[in-house]
VOPAGU-2260 file (C-alpha; in pm, 1 decimal, decimal comma):
REM VOPAGU-2260
SITE   aa  ch    i         X         Y         Z
SITE  UNK   A    0    4371,8    4565,9   -3060,2
SITE  UNK   A    1    4074,7    4720,5   -2906,2
SITE  UNK   A    2    3835,2    4431,6   -3010,9
SITE  UNK   A    3    4116,5    4204,5   -2814,3
SITE  UNK   A    4    4105,3    4427,0   -2507,3
SITE  UNK   A    5    3731,4    4419,5   -2495,1
SITE  UNK   A    6    3725,0    4057,5   -2531,1
SITE  UNK   A    7    4006,7    4044,8   -2244,8
SITE  UNK   A    8    3781,5    4276,7   -2030,8
SITE  UNK   A    9    3458,3    4052,5   -2091,8
SITE  UNK   A   10    3654,1    3755,1   -2032,8
SITE  UNK   A   11    3835,5    3904,0   -1665,6
SITE  UNK   A   12    3464,7    4027,5   -1555,9
SITE  UNK   A   13    3319,5    3659,5   -1617,5
SITE  UNK   A   14    3582,9    3500,1   -1427,0
SITE  UNK   A   15    3589,2    3762,3   -1135,5
SITE  UNK   A   16    3221,4    3687,5   -1099,7
SITE  UNK   A   17    3097,9    3503,9    -775,3
SITE  UNK   A   18    3000,9    3124,6    -794,5
SITE  UNK   A   19    2627,4    3061,2    -664,7
SITE  UNK   A   20    2518,6    2764,0    -519,4
SITE  UNK   A   21    2355,5    2509,0    -717,4
SITE  UNK   A   22    2156,1    2231,5    -532,2
SITE  UNK   A   23    2086,5    1928,0    -681,9
SITE  UNK   A   24    1822,1    1691,4    -586,9
SITE  UNK   A   25    1803,0    1317,1    -716,2
SITE  UNK   A   26    1552,4    1018,8    -606,6
SITE  UNK   A   27    1784,2     798,0    -428,4
SITE  UNK   A   28    1595,7     413,2    -387,1
SITE  UNK   A   29    1657,4     189,8     -81,7
SITE  UNK   A   30    1555,0    -106,7      80,7
SITE  UNK   A   31    1508,1    -259,8     449,1
SITE  UNK   A   32    1335,0    -590,1     519,2
SITE  UNK   A   33    1252,7    -627,6     126,6
SITE  UNK   A   34    1073,5    -272,8     122,4
SITE  UNK   A   35    1149,5     -46,1    -127,1
SITE  UNK   A   36    1211,2     307,2      10,9
SITE  UNK   A   37    1229,3     587,4    -197,5
SITE  UNK   A   38    1431,0     895,5     -66,3
SITE  UNK   A   39    1525,0    1232,5    -228,4
SITE  UNK   A   40    1930,0    1337,1    -193,2
SITE  UNK   A   41    2014,9    1684,6    -226,3
SITE  UNK   A   42    2354,8    1890,4    -242,3
SITE  UNK   A   43    2536,5    2167,5    -330,2
SITE  UNK   A   44    2778,7    2065,5    -620,7
SITE  UNK   A   45    2972,6    2412,5    -614,1
SITE  UNK   A   46    3092,8    2319,3    -272,7
SITE  UNK   A   47    3425,4    2070,1    -242,2
SITE  UNK   A   48    3492,6    1806,5     -61,0
SITE  UNK   A   49    3254,4    1616,4     207,8
SITE  UNK   A   50    3018,9    1780,7     425,4
SITE  UNK   A   51    2788,9    1688,5     724,8
SITE  UNK   A   52    2485,5    1461,7     627,9
SITE  UNK   A   53    2140,1    1522,2     752,0
SITE  UNK   A   54    1825,9    1301,4     744,3
SITE  UNK   A   55    1494,0    1462,8     716,4
SITE  UNK   A   56    1214,3    1241,6     827,8
SITE  UNK   A   57     861,0    1376,7     674,1
SITE  UNK   A   58     542,2    1449,1     878,6
SITE  UNK   A   59     254,5    1208,3     880,0
SITE  UNK   A   60     141,2    1264,1     523,5
SITE  UNK   A   61     425,6    1103,4     397,0
SITE  UNK   A   62     776,3    1194,1     170,2
SITE  UNK   A   63     595,5    1450,8      24,0
SITE  UNK   A   64     720,6    1786,6    -138,0
SITE  UNK   A   65     731,3    1968,7     185,7
SITE  UNK   A   66    1011,6    1701,4     279,9
SITE  UNK   A   67    1207,6    1770,1     -33,1
SITE  UNK   A   68    1178,9    2129,7      14,6
SITE  UNK   A   69    1342,1    2128,5     375,8
SITE  UNK   A   70    1606,3    1894,7     194,6
SITE  UNK   A   71    1704,6    2118,6     -65,1
SITE  UNK   A   72    1715,8    2422,7     205,5
SITE  UNK   A   73    1970,0    2246,6     428,6
SITE  UNK   A   74    2180,7    2195,2     108,8
SITE  UNK   A   75    2203,0    2524,7      31,6
SITE  UNK   A   76    2307,1    2560,6     385,7
SITE  UNK   A   77    2628,0    2341,1     309,5
SITE  UNK   A   78    2467,2    2015,1     404,5
SITE  UNK   A   79    2408,1    1658,8     226,5
SITE  UNK   A   80    2083,8    1590,7     310,2
SITE  UNK   A   81    1853,7    1279,1     254,8
SITE  UNK   A   82    1447,4    1311,8     278,1
SITE  UNK   A   83    1376,0     962,9     427,1
SITE  UNK   A   84    1073,5     720,4     329,5
SITE  UNK   A   85     931,5     560,2     640,0
SITE  UNK   A   86     617,8     414,4     489,6
SITE  UNK   A   87     769,6     241,7     208,0
SITE  UNK   A   88     741,6     288,4    -184,9
SITE  UNK   A   89     689,6     686,6    -137,7
SITE  UNK   A   90     348,5     629,1     -17,8
SITE  UNK   A   91     202,1    1008,4      27,9
SITE  UNK   A   92    -120,0    1025,8     235,4
SITE  UNK   A   93    -446,9    1233,5      90,6
SITE  UNK   A   94    -669,8    1195,5     401,0
SITE  UNK   A   95    -572,6    1236,9     766,4
SITE  UNK   A   96    -716,6     902,6     813,5
SITE  UNK   A   97    -496,2     765,7     577,3
SITE  UNK   A   98    -200,9     951,8     694,3
SITE  UNK   A   99    -297,2     796,4    1058,1
SITE  UNK   A  100    -291,3     462,3     902,7
SITE  UNK   A  101      54,9     470,7     742,1
SITE  UNK   A  102     166,4     660,0    1091,8
SITE  UNK   A  103      29,9     364,1    1296,0
SITE  UNK   A  104     194,8      76,9    1070,2
SITE  UNK   A  105     553,0     259,5    1173,5
SITE  UNK   A  106     469,0     330,0    1530,8
SITE  UNK   A  107     341,3     -25,2    1593,1
SITE  UNK   A  108     635,6    -207,9    1481,4
SITE  UNK   A  109     948,3      67,9    1557,1
SITE  UNK   A  110    1180,6    -239,0    1490,2
SITE  UNK   A  111    1101,7    -204,8    1143,9
SITE  UNK   A  112    1077,0     186,4    1150,6
SITE  UNK   A  113    1423,7     186,6    1297,8
SITE  UNK   A  114    1553,0     -50,0    1003,0
SITE  UNK   A  115    1429,2     207,9     729,0
SITE  UNK   A  116    1571,2     498,4     922,2
SITE  UNK   A  117    1927,4     331,6     954,1
SITE  UNK   A  118    1891,5     201,4     608,5
SITE  UNK   A  119    1868,7     571,2     514,3
SITE  UNK   A  120    2145,7     675,5     726,7
SITE  UNK   A  121    2360,2     384,3     565,9
SITE  UNK   A  122    2256,7     532,4     193,0
SITE  UNK   A  123    2350,7     889,9     338,7
SITE  UNK   A  124    2697,4     782,3     446,2
SITE  UNK   A  125    2748,7     635,2     129,9
SITE  UNK   A  126    2752,8     945,4     -46,7
SITE  UNK   A  127    3061,9    1061,5    -231,3
SITE  UNK   A  128    2990,9    1432,6     -69,2
SITE  UNK   A  129    2914,0    1316,8     276,5
SITE  UNK   A  130    3134,7    1311,8     561,9
SITE  UNK   A  131    3005,4     952,9     736,8
SITE  UNK   A  132    3139,1    1085,0    1063,8
SITE  UNK   A  133    2918,7    1364,2    1082,1
SITE  UNK   A  134    2560,1    1287,6    1093,6
SITE  UNK   A  135    2235,7    1434,7    1194,3
SITE  UNK   A  136    1857,9    1411,6    1142,6
SITE  UNK   A  137    1585,4    1612,8    1176,6
SITE  UNK   A  138    1180,2    1552,4    1171,7
SITE  UNK   A  139     858,7    1732,1    1134,0
SITE  UNK   A  140     544,7    1589,6    1346,4
SITE  UNK   A  141     548,6    1218,8    1275,5
SITE  UNK   A  142     907,9    1267,3    1188,9
SITE  UNK   A  143    1010,4    1479,8    1501,3
SITE  UNK   A  144     894,3    1157,9    1726,0
SITE  UNK   A  145    1072,8     952,1    1501,8
SITE  UNK   A  146    1392,9    1122,3    1547,0
SITE  UNK   A  147    1364,9    1135,4    1918,0
SITE  UNK   A  148    1294,7     768,1    1897,5
SITE  UNK   A  149    1627,7     716,2    1709,7
SITE  UNK   A  150    1812,1     930,0    1966,6
SITE  UNK   A  151    1636,5     708,0    2235,3
SITE  UNK   A  152    1769,9     395,1    2053,1
SITE  UNK   A  153    2076,3     503,7    2094,2
SITE  UNK   A  154    2179,4     547,9    1705,3
SITE  UNK   A  155    2500,3     705,6    1668,1
SITE  UNK   A  156    2412,0    1054,3    1550,3
SITE  UNK   A  157    2547,4    1400,3    1662,5
SITE  UNK   A  158    2259,2    1536,1    1720,2
SITE  UNK   A  159    1842,1    1552,6    1603,8
SITE  UNK   A  160    1584,6    1798,4    1598,4
SITE  UNK   A  161    1243,8    1756,6    1641,7
SITE  UNK   A  162     995,9    2024,8    1482,4
SITE  UNK   A  163     628,9    2009,1    1624,0
SITE  UNK   A  164     721,1    1632,2    1664,2
SITE  UNK   A  165     529,0    1385,6    1902,3
SITE  UNK   A  166     702,8    1363,0    2252,5
SITE  UNK   A  167     554,3    1048,7    2416,8
SITE  UNK   A  168     722,4     712,0    2408,7
SITE  UNK   A  169     674,9     375,1    2521,9
SITE  UNK   A  170    1075,1     331,9    2545,8
SITE  UNK   A  171    1214,8     622,0    2742,2
SITE  UNK   A  172    1566,0     737,1    2702,9
SITE  UNK   A  173    1807,4     517,6    2952,1
SITE  UNK   A  174    2096,9     663,0    3138,4
SITE  UNK   A  175    2415,3     648,3    2908,4
SITE  UNK   A  176    2234,8     511,2    2591,7
SITE  UNK   A  177    2164,8     832,1    2400,1
SITE  UNK   A  178    2480,5     965,4    2199,7
SITE  UNK   A  179    2318,3    1262,3    1996,9
SITE  UNK   A  180    2231,6    1617,8    2164,8
SITE  UNK   A  181    1868,2    1685,7    2123,6
SITE  UNK   A  182    1674,3    2024,3    2018,7
SITE  UNK   A  183    1290,5    1998,1    2019,5
SITE  UNK   A  184    1146,1    2307,8    1858,5
SITE  UNK   A  185     760,0    2327,4    1978,5
SITE  UNK   A  186     424,5    2542,1    1975,3
SITE  UNK   A  187     352,1    2604,5    2314,1
SITE  UNK   A  188     -40,0    2592,4    2225,2
SITE  UNK   A  189     -14,8    2275,9    2032,9
SITE  UNK   A  190    -349,6    2074,3    2119,1
SITE  UNK   A  191    -204,1    1746,9    1997,6
SITE  UNK   A  192      82,6    1754,2    2252,2
SITE  UNK   A  193     -71,7    1885,6    2605,9
SITE  UNK   A  194     143,4    2025,5    2861,5
SITE  UNK   A  195     164,0    1704,8    3056,4
SITE  UNK   A  196     299,2    1531,4    2780,2
SITE  UNK   A  197     593,3    1814,0    2761,2
SITE  UNK   A  198     671,5    1781,8    3139,7
SITE  UNK   A  199     692,7    1415,0    3136,2
SITE  UNK   A  200     935,8    1451,4    2809,2
SITE  UNK   A  201    1164,9    1706,8    2996,0
SITE  UNK   A  202    1170,8    1477,4    3316,8
SITE  UNK   A  203    1293,3    1200,2    3095,4
SITE  UNK   A  204    1567,7    1367,8    2943,8
SITE  UNK   A  205    1648,5    1490,7    3264,8
SITE  UNK   A  206    1661,6    1165,3    3423,6
SITE  UNK   A  207    1857,0    1012,6    3154,9
SITE  UNK   A  208    2086,4    1305,6    3166,2
SITE  UNK   A  209    2051,1    1382,6    2772,7
SITE  UNK   A  210    2218,7    1706,6    2647,6
SITE  UNK   A  211    1872,1    1845,1    2503,8
SITE  UNK   A  212    1737,1    2167,3    2485,6
SITE  UNK   A  213    1393,4    2276,6    2438,1
SITE  UNK   A  214    1223,1    2552,1    2277,9
SITE  UNK   A  215     866,2    2635,2    2311,2
SITE  UNK   A  216     694,8    2943,6    2090,8
SITE  UNK   A  217     417,6    3131,2    2275,7
SITE  UNK   A  218      81,4    3135,4    2079,1
SITE  UNK   A  219     208,5    2866,5    1857,5
SITE  UNK   A  220      -8,3    2551,4    1763,9
SITE  UNK   A  221      97,2    2239,0    1549,4
SITE  UNK   A  222     261,7    2211,5    1227,4
SITE  UNK   A  223     384,9    2585,9    1258,7
SITE  UNK   A  224     669,2    2541,5    1011,8
SITE  UNK   A  225     443,1    2412,9     695,2
SITE  UNK   A  226     282,0    2696,1     491,7
SITE  UNK   A  227      53,8    2439,4     374,6
SITE  UNK   A  228     -85,6    2411,8     743,8
SITE  UNK   A  229    -353,3    2639,7     707,4
SITE  UNK   A  230    -498,5    2475,6     387,6
SITE  UNK   A  231    -516,5    2124,0     563,5
SITE  UNK   A  232    -658,8    2301,0     850,3
SITE  UNK   A  233    -962,8    2426,4     679,1
SITE  UNK   A  234    -989,0    2122,9     445,4
SITE  UNK   A  235   -1008,8    1866,3     740,3
SITE  UNK   A  236   -1081,5    2060,2    1026,3
SITE  UNK   A  237    -728,1    2032,0    1214,0
SITE  UNK   A  238    -590,2    2209,9    1499,2
SITE  UNK   A  239    -282,1    2319,9    1266,7
SITE  UNK   A  240    -147,5    2664,7    1182,0
SITE  UNK   A  241     148,9    2805,9    1006,3
SITE  UNK   A  242     354,7    3078,7    1177,0
SITE  UNK   A  243     625,2    3274,1     985,2
SITE  UNK   A  244     776,9    3419,9    1264,7
SITE  UNK   A  245     818,6    3068,8    1478,3
SITE  UNK   A  246     911,4    2909,6    1115,5
SITE  UNK   A  247    1191,3    3158,9    1099,0
SITE  UNK   A  248    1302,6    3136,3    1453,0
SITE  UNK   A  249    1311,0    2784,3    1445,8
SITE  UNK   A  250    1488,9    2749,7    1120,0
SITE  UNK   A  251    1781,7    3008,3    1239,8
SITE  UNK   A  252    1782,8    2810,2    1633,8
SITE  UNK   A  253    1836,6    2486,1    1423,7
SITE  UNK   A  254    2117,3    2619,8    1208,5
SITE  UNK   A  255    2309,6    2715,2    1547,5
SITE  UNK   A  256    2258,4    2378,9    1669,8
SITE  UNK   A  257    2428,4    2210,7    1373,8
SITE  UNK   A  258    2735,0    2465,7    1428,7
SITE  UNK   A  259    2769,9    2325,1    1778,3
SITE  UNK   A  260    2722,4    1998,3    1704,3
SITE  UNK   A  261    2937,0    1955,5    1423,5
SITE  UNK   A  262    3188,8    2167,2    1585,7
SITE  UNK   A  263    3219,8    1941,5    1860,0
SITE  UNK   A  264    3311,2    1649,2    1598,5
SITE  UNK   A  265    3664,9    1705,2    1518,0
């Protein structure tokens, strides 16, 4: 009898223990214009039912571990997230010259760039854990410029968020075309994005009556969310620097932004 009571106690204790998030990640291949794209899908399988989906667009280095890390972080928050491959075949640059080449191949032909983005969006919508009516996108550096470009192009998203992303465009937002709410998280001392570019961007958003918010972090420069920024800065003599305070603040701001945009969607 004593042994049985002990067994029962242990069993009840086990049942009463809280369940913890189990984030699962897997490679997802998809295509656009005959090009194989290698995405990375992450979700928390302890959550039941469908949840909002978020695309993550990489820096100019390509779809690397940093993009996947952010994808898993979104899964931990309760979203289903897909790290996008904008370069094809999962190409990753090892030098700024190579990164610039890959980036410019996309920027010079944004019709193909949009096709790759939309292909990723379609794949994400088809995942069984995703609510296809609640979609957003975030991007870093090059990726920030991409998600802003997709918002300008009228892609149907609840919102987009750019982290230290490029702001300039040859196709400015048009009145009534932008469906997404826009959040820009920017380092005020970013040497790659001069103050004039910031001024023009804000005027563009205001003229097109876009629902946007611009957050600038004082004394912060480019790539402030990436802990590897300091290594890249030293290795390649680039004006990059990780800033833990701005990283934390911008991630918290993103969480608030997502709660707002997805609450607006019934």
